[in-house]
C-alpha positions in Angstrom: 28.7 -28.1 -4.5 28.3 -27.0 -8.2 24.6 -28.0 -8.2 24.1 -26.0 -5.6 25.1 -23.3 -7.3 23.5 -23.9 -10.8 20.1 -24.2 -8.8 20.6 -21.1 -7.5 21.5 -19.6 -10.4 18.3 -21.2 -12.1 16.3 -19.7 -9.5 17.8 -16.1 -9.6 16.8 -16.2 -13.1 13.3 -17.3 -12.3 12.9 -14.5 -9.9 14.0 -12.0 -12.1 11.1 -13.4 -14.8 8.7 -13.5 -12.2 9.4 -9.6 -11.5 8.8 -9.3 -15.0 5.9 -10.9 -15.0 4.6 -9.0 -11.5 4.8 -5.6 -13.2 3.1 -6.8 -16.4 0.3 -7.8 -14.0 0.3 -4.7 -12.0 -0.1 -2.5 -15.2 -3.1 -5.1 -16.5 -4.5 -4.8 -13.0 -4.1 -0.6 -13.3 -5.9 -0.7 -16.8 -9.1 -2.5 -15.3 -12.0 -0.4 -15.0 -15.1 -1.7 -12.9 -18.5 0.3 -11.7 -20.3 -0.6 -8.8 -23.9 0.6 -8.1 -26.7 1.5 -5.6 -30.2 2.5 -5.6 -30.8 0.6 -8.9 -28.3 2.7 -10.4 -29.1 5.9 -8.8 -25.5 6.0 -7.5 -22.5 4.8 -9.9 -19.0 4.8 -8.8 -16.3 3.3 -11.0 -12.9 2.5 -10.0 -9.1 0.8 -11.4 -8.4 -2.5 -10.5 -5.8 -1.3 -8.3 -8.6 0.7 -6.0 -8.2 4.4 -7.7 -12.1 5.7 -8.1 -12.0 7.3 -11.4 -15.6 8.7 -11.8 -19.1 8.9 -9.6 -22.4 9.9 -11.2 -25.3 10.6 -9.1 -29.0 10.6 -10.6 -30.5 14.3 -10.2 -33.3 12.8 -8.2 -31.3 12.3 -5.6 -30.2 16.1 -5.3 -34.0 17.0 -5.2 -34.8 15.1 -2.0 -33.9 16.3 1.2 -32.6 12.7 2.6 -28.7 13.6 2.6 -28.4 10.6 4.6 -29.5 8.5 2.1 -27.3 9.7 -0.5 -24.2 9.3 1.5 -25.3 5.8 1.9 -25.8 5.0 -1.4 -22.4 6.8 -2.1 -20.6 4.3 0.3 -22.7 1.4 -0.8 -21.9 2.2 -4.6 -18.0 2.3 -3.8 -17.9 -0.6 -1.7 -19.5 -2.5 -4.6 -16.9 -0.8 -7.1 -14.1 -1.8 -4.5 -15.4 -5.3 -4.1 -15.8 -5.5 -8.0 -11.9 -4.3 -8.2 -10.5 -7.0 -5.9 -12.5 -9.3 -7.9 -11.2 -8.4 -11.2 -7.5 -8.2 -9.7 -7.8 -12.0 -8.1 -9.2 -13.1 -11.5 -6.4 -11.6 -13.5 -3.8 -12.7 -11.5 -5.0 -16.6 -11.6 -5.4 -15.9 -15.6 -1.9 -14.7 -16.0 -0.4 -17.0 -13.6 -2.0 -20.0 -14.1 -3.9 -20.4 -10.9 -0.7 -19.3 -8.4 -1.4 -17.0 -6.0 1.2 -14.6 -5.8 -0.2 -12.0 -3.2 2.2 -13.2 -0.9 5.4 -13.6 -3.4 4.2 -9.8 -4.8 5.1 -8.2 -1.4 8.6 -9.4 -1.8 8.6 -7.0 -4.5 7.3 -4.0 -3.2 3.7 -5.0 -4.3 0.5 -5.8 -2.9 -1.8 -7.2 -5.6 -4.0 -9.6 -3.7 
């Protein structure tokens, strides 16, 4: 009986440590910066590791074109590229910090979605 209490106590202590580690991971991910591009760099979109768009750069030549649809497509493409890179960087960061353990499901227990 006392062994079960000891095991439960150790598990709770580990969960507390894990919560702290998850907070550290969240901070590291939000500090990541990636840039996606489209049209050979004509459009560049930057975002954080947690998917917040921080910057958009559009080459002036695109404004001189009458092809708004092309510009819209390039913006979407660059944004999707940035978000894909952010996801990849986040996954790498999680593996680095956790030693390869996938905490994406466990993080939901702590109110987050890191994966």
